N, C-alpha and C positions, 0 to 999 in steps of 0.2 A: 521421530527421534527415539522414542521409547522402544521401537521395534529393533533398533540396533543394539541396545543394551541387553546383555545376557546375564542371567542370575546363575552363576556357577560357583561351586565350592572351591576353595583354595587348593584343596587336595587334588581335585580333578584337573584344575588348570596347571598346577605344578607338575603333576604326573604326566599330563599330555605334552607339555613343553619339554620336560626333561626327556621324555621318550623320543620326541623328534630330534632333540639335540644329540642324544645318544646314538640314534640311527645315523645322523650326519657324521659324527666323528668316527664312528666305526667304519662306515662305508667310504667317507670322503676325506679322511685325515690320517688316522694313526696306523691302519693295517694295510699290508701290501696285497695286491691282487695275485692269486696263485699263478695266473697265466704269464705275467711279465715280471713279477716280483717287485713291482714298484708301487709306492704310495702315490696318490693323486698329485701332490706338489712335485714329486720327482719326475713323474710322467710329463707334467706340464713344462718343467724346466727343459727336459731333453727335447720335447717336441718344439718348444719355442726356439731353442737354439738351432734345431734342424731346419725349421721353417725359414729362419733368417739367414741360412747358409753358413752358420758358425760351426762348420764341421772340421774333422781332423785334418783334412787335406788343404784347409785354408789357413790364413793367418789368425793369430790370437786376437780376441776382441775384449774390450773392457767389460768386466763382470757387471758393472752398473747397467750397461746397455742390455745385457741378457736379463737381468733382474727386472728392469723396466718393461721389457717385452712380456715377461711372465705376468707381472702385476697388471699391466694394461690390457692384456688380451685374455688371460686364462685364470688367473689366481688373484683376485682382489683382496689380498691380505697385506700385512706389514712387510716392508722390504727386508727387515732383519730376518724374519722367519724364512723367507724365500732364499736369501743369501746364505743363511746357515745350512739349509738343506742342500744348496748348490755346492757349498764348501765341502760338506760331508761326502758328496759324490766324487770329490777329487782327492780324498785323504787315503793314501795307500795303506795306512795302519788300521783303517776302518773297513775298507772294501778289498776283497781279494783281487778284483780287477776294477780299477777306477773307471767311471763312466764319463768323467770330465777331466781334462788336463788343465792345470792352472799354473800360470806364471805369477810369482810373488809369494808372499807369506800366506799360506792356507792353513795356519794353525800348526799344532805339533802334538806329539804323543804325551807331552806334559800338560795338555789342555790349555796351552796358550791360545788367545783369541787370534783369528786371522786378521790380516790387514783389511782396512775398509775397502768396500767394493770399487771405489773410484781408483784404487791403486792396483788391484789385481786384474789379470787378464785371463780369459778362459776360452776353451773350445771343446767340442765333443771329442772323446777319445776314439781310437780306431774301433774298439769293441762295441761302442755305442751304435755304430753303423749297423751292426747285426741286430740290435734291438729295434731299430727304426726301418730297417730294410723292407722295401715293398709297401711302405705305409701309403704311398700314393696309388697303389693298385687295388684300392677298394678291398683290402684284406681284412680290415677291422672296422667295427661300427664307429661312427662319429656322432657327436651330439652338439647342440648349440652351446656356445660359451655363455658366461654369466649374463652378458647383455645382448645376446642374439646377433652380434655383428659378424661372427665367424664360427667355425666349427672346430671342435677339438676331439682327439681320439679317446674312446672309452677305455681302450687298452692298446698297448703297442704290439706289433707283430711278434717281437721277441724271438728271433731265430735261434736263441740259445736259452737254456733253462736258468734264467737269472736269479730266481728266488733261492735256489739251492746254492748257486755259485757265489753270490754276494751276501746271502742271508738278509735278515731284517730284524729290527727291534722297534717296539712301540707300545704305548699304553693308551687304551681308549676307555670307554665306559663299560665296565664289566668284563672287558677282554684285554689281554696283553699278549704280545708275541715276542718270542726269542728264537730266531732261526739262525744257526751259525753259518758262516761261509764254508764252502766246500771247494775241492779241487775241480777245475773245469774239465780236465781230461777224464777224471773218474766219473763225474756226473754224466757227461755225454756218453761215455762207454756204457754206463748203467742204463741210460735211456735207450741206447741202441739195442741192448740185450732185452729190455722191456718190450720194445717193438717186436723183436723176434719171438719172444716168449711172454705173452701178456699175463700168464698165471705164475710168473717167477716169484719165488718167496723172498722175504726181506733178507733171510740168511744168505740166499744166493746173490742178491743184489749187493750185499756187503763184501762179496769177493771183489767187486769193482769199486764201490764207494767204501773206503776203509773207515771213514768217520769224517768229522769236520776238518777243515784245513784253514787255520786262521792266518790272516795276513801277517800277524806278529809272530807266527811260528809257535814255539812252546811244545810241551809234552802233554798229550791227552791220555788220561788213564781211566780205564773202565769200559771194556768192550760190552759188558752186559748192559750198562747204562745207555750206550749208543744204540744197541739192538732194541732195547725197550722204547727209546725215543723214536726210532725208525718204524717200529710197529704201531705205537699208540700216539705219537706226537709229543709225549712227555717223557723225560728221562734226565738223569743227572750224571755228569762226568766231572773229573777233577782235571784242572789245567794248571800245570806247574811250569815255572821258568826253566830255561836251559842254563845250567850253572856248571862251570868247570873250576877246578882248583889249580892255581898256579903258584909255583915256588918263586919267592923273591930272593934277591942276592943276600939280604941280611939274615937269611935262615927262616924268615916268617913265610906264612902262606897267605894267599888272598883268594876269596871266592869271586869269580868273574861271571856276572850275569850278562848273557848275550841276547836272550829272548825272554820276554815277559808275557804273562797271560793276556788274552784278548780284552780290549777295552779297560785295561788297568792304566791309571794315570802314573807315569814314570816318576815325575817329581814328587808326588805324594808318597809313592812307594819308598823312594830314597829318604824322604823326610821321616817316615815312620821307622825305618830301620835305624836311622841316626838317633831318633828319640829313644828307642829301646836301648841303644848304646849309652846315651846320656843319662837315662833314668836307671841304668844298671839292672835293667830287667833281664838282660842277657850278658854273660861275662865272656870276655875274650875278643871283643871287637875293638880295634884301635881306631879305625877311621872308615868312613863310608864316602866314596867319591863317585860322582856321575861323570864318567869319561866319554860319554856319547859324543861322536863327531860325525863328519860326513861319511865316514867309512862304515858306520853302523852303531847300534846301541851297545853300550858297555857300562855296567855298574860294577865298581870294584869295592869289595868289602875286605879290608885288611885285618888279619887276625894276629893275636899275640902268639908268641912261640909256644909250642907244645900244647896248643888248644886242639881239642877234637873238632876238626872242621865239619865233619858229618853231623855231629850233634848240634853245632851252631846252626847249620843249614836246616836241619829238621825243625829247630825252634822257629827259625824265620819262615819256613814253609807254613807252620801252624799259626803263627801270630801276625803275619803280614800278607799282603797280596802277591807275594812271590808264588803262592799257590792259592787258587780260588776254585770254588765249585761253579760249574756252568750248568744251568738248568734249561734243557730244551723245553720250549713251549710253542710248538709249530702251528700257530694260528694264522690263517690267511683268508682273504675274501674269495669264496668259491660260489659262483652262481648268485652273487649279490649278498651272500650271507657269510658271517664269520664262521670258520670251521676249523676244529683241531684235526690236523692231518698227519698221517704217517708218510713214510717215504714213497710207498706205492701210490697213495692218493695224489701226492704232489706230482709225481712223474706222469701219472695217468691224466691228471687235469692239464698238465702242460702239453702232453701229446695230443689230447683232444683239441686243444687250442691250435696246435700246429696243423692238424688235419684240416681245421676250419680255415686257417690262414692260407695254406697251400691250395686248398680247393678254391677259395675266393680269388687267389692270385692267378691260378690256372684258368679259371673262367674269364678273368679280365684279359689275360694274355691271349686266350683263344678268340675272344671277341675282337680284340685289336688285330690279331693275325688274319682273321677271316675278313675283316673290313679292308685291311691292306691288300689281301689277295684279290678281293673284288675290284679294287682300284687298279692293281697291277694287270689283271685280266682285261680291264677296260682300256688301259694304256697300250697293251700288246695288240688288242683288236684295232685300236685307232692307228697305231704305227703300220699295221698291215694294209690299211686303206688311207694312208697318210694324205695323198693328194686330194682325194675326195673330201676328207675332213677339213683340210685347209681351205678348199674352195667353198665349202659350206659355211665355215666360220667367216670368211671374207665377205660372203654375200649376206651375212646376218646383220641386223641393225645394231645390236648391242650384245653384251655378255648374256643377258637373260634370254634374248632371242636365239643366240647361238646354242645355248644349253637346250632350249626347247626343241630346236631343229635337230640337234644330235640325238635326243631322246626319240623324236618322231621318225627321223629318217633311218637311223642305224640301230635302233633298239638299245641304246645305252641307258643305264639307270641314271637318276639324278646325281648320285655321288660320283659315278664315273664321268659324267658330262662335266661336272665341276672340276675334276682333276684334269680333264683334257683341256679345257679352256684356260686353266691356270698353268699349263705346261709351258716352260721357257723354251725359246727357240734353239738354244745350244743343245738341248736334249734331243732334238730331232735328227740324230745322227745314227749311223748304222750300228755303232757300238752300244747304243742305249738299249736296243732290242735284246742284245746278248745279256746285258745286265738284268733286264727285266725278266728274261727267261730263267736266269740263275736265281733271281730273287723269288720267282714263282715256285721253282723247284724246292728252294729252301723253306718257303712258307708252307708248301704242301707237306713237307716232312715235319715241320714244327707243329702244324695243325693236327697231324696224325698222332704225334707224340702227346700233345696236350689232351686230345680226346681220349687217348689210351689211359692217361693219368686219371682223368675224370671218371672213366668207365670201370677201371680196374683198381680196387682199393690197395692191392699189393703194390701196384706201380706207384700209387700216391705215397705209400709208406717208404718205398725205395727212394723217392725224391727227398723225403725228409731225412732219411738215413744218409744219403750222399751229402746233403748240405750240412748236416751235423758233423759228419766225418771231416769235411773241409774246414769247418770252424775249429774243430778239435785240433786238426793238424796245424792251423795257423796260430792258435792262441794258447795251446796247452803249456803248462809250466810245471816244473818239479814240485812235489809236495813239500810244504814248509813245516807243517806240524807232524810230530812223531806220535804214533799211536802205540800205547802199551796196554796189554790185556787187563792187568790187575791194578787196583788202586793201592799204592804203596802205603804201608802202615808207618805212621810217624812216631818213632820212639824218641822221647825227649829226655835227655840226661839232665837230672836236676842240677848237676855241677855246672852245666852251661848256663842255666837260667840264673843261678845265684852265685855270686863270688864267695869263695870259701873264706870265712873270717871267724876268728874266735871272739866271742862276745860274752858279756855277763847277763844272764836272765834272772830277773827277780820277781817275786810275787809277795804281796802283803796279805795280812789276815782278812782285810776287807775286799780283796779281789783286784787290786791294782797291779797290772803286769807291764813289764817293759823289757826291752833289750838295750844294753848300754855298751859302748865301745870300751875295750880294756883301758884305753887312754883316759877316758872320763872317769872310770871306776878307780883306777890307780891314783889319779890326781886328787880325788875327793876323799877316799877312805870310806870304809863300811859305815861308820857312824853318821856320815852326812847324807845318808840316803833320803830321797824326797818322799815323805809320807804325810797323810792328813793327820790332824790332831786326833789322838785316841787310837790310831792305826799303828801296826808294827810290821816289820819285815818278817814274813813267814819263812821264806827260803830264798836263797840265791845261789847260783852256781855258774861255772863257765861252760859254755856250749858253743857249737859251731853253727853257722848260718845254714848249713846243709842238714842239720838235725831237726827233730820234731819234739815239741814239748806236749806232754799229756797233763791236763789240769783236771783233777778229780773233784767232784762236788758232793754235797751232802745228800743229793737225791739219787746217788748211785749212777751218775752219768759222768762221762769224761769229754773234754774238749780237745780235739786234735788240732794243734796249731803248728805249722812249720815255723821254725825260728825266724826265717827271713821275712815272714809276714808280720812279725811283731814290729811295731814302730820303734825306730831307734830314738831313745830319749836319754838325756844326760842323767847321771846318777843322782844329782841333787834335785832333779825335777820329778814331779808326780807322774806316775805311769798312766796307762790307759785302762779304764775299768774293763774287766773281762767281758762284760755284757755288750760292750761296743764292738768286740771282735766276733764273739759267737753269742747269740741271744740266749740267756738263761732266765729262769723264772725269778720273780722278785724275792721269793722266800728261799732261794737256793744259794748256798755259799760254797766258797772254795774250801777244800780239805787239804790237798797236797798237790805238788807238781813234780814231774819227773821228765827226764830227757831221754830220747831214743835216737840212735843213729841208723840202725838197719833192721830193728825188730826181729833179730834172730831168736829162734825158739830155745834159748839156752837158760831160761829162767821163768819166773812167774810173778804176777802181781797178786798180792793177797789183799782183799778188801773186807773190812769189818764194820759192823754197825753198833749203834748204841744199845740195841736190845739183844745183843749177843749172837748175831748171825755172822757167818764168815764164809768166804769162798776163795778159791785159788784158780786163776786163769793164766794160760800161757801168754807170754809177752807177744808172740807173733799174731795172736788174735786181735790185737789192738790196732794193727795197721789197716788203713782204709784209704780209699781214693776220693770219697765224698765226705767232706767234713765241714759243711756250712752250718750244720745244726749239732746240738749236743748228741752224743752217742751213748747207748746203754752199756754200762760196765757191770751192773748188778741189779737184779730186780729187788726193790726195797718196798716193804709193806708200809701202809699208811701208819703214821705215828712213830715210825722208825727213821733213822738217818745214818748215813755213813759218817764214821768219826776218824777212821784211819785207813791209809793205803800204804803198803810197803812192798819192796821187791825181795824175793828170795831166789837163791840159786837152785839148780836141779838137785844138788846134794841136800840131805835132810838138815833142817835148821830148827832151833827151838823157837816156839811162839809163846809169848807171855801175854796174859789178859789180866787187866786190873779193873775193879769196879769201884763205884762211888763209895760203897760201904767198906772198902778195903779188902775185898775178896780177890785172891790171886790164883790163876791157873796157868800152868806151863806145860806144853805138850809139843810133840814133833810135827813138823810140817808134812810129814808123810801121811798123817791121818786125814789130810785133805785131798780129795780127788781133783784132778784137772777138769774144770767144767767150762761150758760156753759162757759168753758174755751176758746172755739173758736169763741165766739161772739165778735163783734166789739164795743159793748157798745152804749151809748146814748150821746147826747150833754149835757155837763156840764154847760157851760156858752156861751152866745151869744157874740162872739168876734167881735170887730171892725176890719177893714182892717189893716193889718200889725201889729196886736197885737198877742201876744202868752201868754200862761199860764206859770207862773213861780212857782206857788205853788198850790197844792190841798192837803188838809189834814183835819183830824178830829180836832174839836176844842171844848173845854169845856168853861164854863162861867168863870172859874178861870184862863184860859190861856191868854197869850198875844201874839201878832203877831210882829215879828222882821223882818225888811226888810232892804236891802242895795241897794243903787242906783249906777248907773254907775259913778256918780260924787263923790263917796266916802262918801255919807251921810248915817247915820243909823236912822231909825225911828221905834219906838215901840208904838203900840196901844193896848188898852184893849178890851175885848170882847164886852163891851157895845157900842163901836164905830160901830161894825159890825151889820147890820140889817138883820133879817131873811127874806128871800124871797122864791120864787119858782125856781126850776132848769131851766136852759136854758134862763135866762134873762141876761140883760146887767150888772146889779149890780150897785154899787155906787162907786164914785171916792174917792181914798184915798190920792191922791197927789194934790198939788196946781200946776196948769198948768202955766208954764213960757213961754214967747214968745221966749226968747233966751236960748238955751241949756237946754230944760226942763229935769227934772229928769225922769229916766226910771229904773224900779226895775230889778236888775240883779238876785237876789236870795232872798228868804224869808223862815222863819222857824216859826212854832208854838212852843212857848217856854212854857214848863210846869212848870219849877222851876226857881225862880229868882236867885238861887245860881249857875245857870249854867254859863259857859263861852262861849263867842262868839269868832270866829276866822274868820276874813275877809282875803281872799287869792287873790294874783295875781300870775302871772307866775314867778315873781322874789322873792316875799317876802310875809309876812303875818302880820296881826295886831290882837292882842287879847285883850279882856277886859271882865269885869263882866257884865252880862245882866242887873243886878239891877242898874248899873250906867247909863244906857240909860233911860232917863226919858220918861214917857208916854206922847204921843202927841195927839192932836185933829185930826179930820178927814182931814181938808184941810191944812196940813203942809208937808214940805219936809224933816223933821227931822234935825239932826245936823251933820255937817261935821266931820268925824273921821280921814280920811286920805287925803293927797294931792296926787291926782292921777298922777300929773306930776312927783313926786318922787316915789310914791308907785307902779305905773303901772296900767294897766287896771284891774278893779275889776273882779275876776273870780267866786268866790263863797263865801257863808256864811256857816260856820260850827258851830254847837252847840255841845260843849263837855259837856255831861250830866254825872250824876252819872250813874253807870252801869244800863242799862235797857235791858229788854228782848224783 
């Protein structure tokens, strides 16, 4: 007993078993043979139906009977797998030429399941005869079936190049295959040219085979991809639906889809388009209807009036299976091994198979013709001495004795003697000798022709060509798929994807952002905005869903967010934190937010830092196509941070800078050069030690400057107090210096309108008032005390609540 037990590592056992299993599924399940284009189960189905006489010229027979034959004799697997394979061979939207005709429900392009096999009936199609033709003439090798009770073919004679005509798809261990269907007429024409010119190039073959020809039609784009696939076995093309625009009576238009890409599930496609409509991912679609009936496939996509139908269609091409990429991966079993094959390889392998098939068939026919001729010669000789032969047979004891006497007396062979003694009396007439002579002459001619075919390779090729030409004449059909040289570029108009709608965008100091419908905003009023305790509204404005917002952060970065991508949230509810839309660092905070419609180069963003650096960049530079991460707006040194971002026009504007110690510098925007986004900028103001910038902003002659100090004082000055100077100077002092607890500016704002409200905030509370109530001060004053910091807390910020501004 111990001799039977082997001590093996699990790795060796698993490796060995998986290797065997892989070899089996590669060779015996998932991949087609390059010679007949069939997988083993398909070959067994066709052969079983042929063997039982279930051919195209007979009546239909229950599918269950054919499945039973296949399982019982050749393919001992589940009936479902066999029936599924059988059904696929009958589906005209899967195969360019179906190999099985089926009565009853054999599934649909919507991926509906077929009726059970007890309900459907099937028989081989007319073209299947060409795959099986001459199989009984020892044309192909046979092998024992799984239980050695009968034999099955290792390959079918395949009198037409089925692998290219019907294509194949499958996944095995380490290998997959995707061979598209082609046009029968084109494939045979190319094969004929290959026979005449074995060194023909792929480019020349493509004069005959234009490209794939899918049973579902469609438009195939990308000749370069086809050429690459035909040369190497791998390549990529785009397959798009055939769509036409129709005008409706009510002035609307509808997109009508009449052909869809190969192996696309129609019902899933319709559902996806309708989901895009329902989710408002694409604007302009009223209704999607599947109007397919017995006359053909039809999907109607009804559009709103004045909608750009081409833009909607381009969006659907990009976002649904109305357009797909098809990847060639032409792997087939060649000489028992999986092989990636180009067009020439496939045609050459098929041709070698045909040479073998026709040679074997010719040998078979020659052997049978020679045997028949031998018998005919014996019968002719017997009829010439008929009386003697009859006399000899009558005098013989039995059949065996008669045969022996014929062989001994008249030198007949055993075979001839058998034919003579089996001859029926009615054939002993004068007319029979004429028929035999005619048959003899015919056999002589046939034998000469068959020997010529075997002896002369060109004659053999001529036979193959003649038979392929006859098949082409009988079965060729017009091309269904249209080939276009270039892959069309899909330009998607944003207006199609997003319904144009005016909304309110808001951002809080802590970074909560949202878009709100005008209805919700107007119903609530600005004071009822939803914010967390201690947080305040930083900015809000009206924008369009087609616009883009730019959110600037303290680290010199900006977030590019299309307005339609912001979640719509009611005005009274809390927004979504900016980090949930675009990931920012935990120590990075929002500074400001702006909206852009078209990023025209008609102005600049000016970005300024706490340590006195400043830069100016053209608005057009901020447009981007990739915006899933924060983008650089300014290079900021360690220990510094952005404190303000504002827009200026191309015309010169004044920029005012204010520091914590009350230093002020005002200069023209012309002093700043237009720089790229990754630049660090230049010095804005020459800071004293331990001083930082609290405000940098554009300022007009009609503006006033409002500032709050750490002691709770507010000071407002007019433009005339500011003196224009040059950039990078110290500036002038705006505070009166005190020896004991001097005032330091915490925050400041340029105020455009005197009817604005100010809000001073601390961590605990806030104090608000009208800007106009803060009187204008002179240069050397510290303003008026507004809050008692002992009660109010440490002053945190100054916020100006203006009328909606953009």
